[in-house]
Phi, psi and omega in degrees: 000311181294323179296322178293322178295316179294324181294340176288329184252356179217155181293316183231118185291330178294315179293318179299316180296318182288325178292315178294322178296321177296316179293319179292324178298321178297320181289336178276319182294315180262085187291148179233180175296155183302324180295319182279339185297316183295316179297315180295320180295321177293322174297319180297318178296319180291321176296317178300317179294317179298317178296318181291330183276319189251320189268309187301315179297324179292317179294318179300315181289318182296320183265001180051054182275151173285172181298315181295320179293321181290326177292318178296317178296323179294321178298313180296320179295321177296317179295313182290325181299317180287329175295318178295319178299315180297315181295315180292325178296316178297319180295317180294316179296322177294320178296317179295320180295319179295319178298320181293320180290329179289330184285000000 
């Protein structure tokens, strides 16, 4: 049932599941305050879905990966994707704060 639901919103349910799992694993491993956890977890789910929909199928086809390799790569991409999002978000907010202090 869940696989059919996921297949409606993603091309490959295995890749979608592993990408979202990687992003969700990052939000669980690097714990935050309870208030921030829900927002971060929703960001992780959205990053995982975007990677599974747009990036992972292209990489899988370009590199001619097997199913197991593409699922493993999707998990790592989901984990790294949310880390990159967090880092870039902190950098942008720090830049905005510095600009505000200069004015």
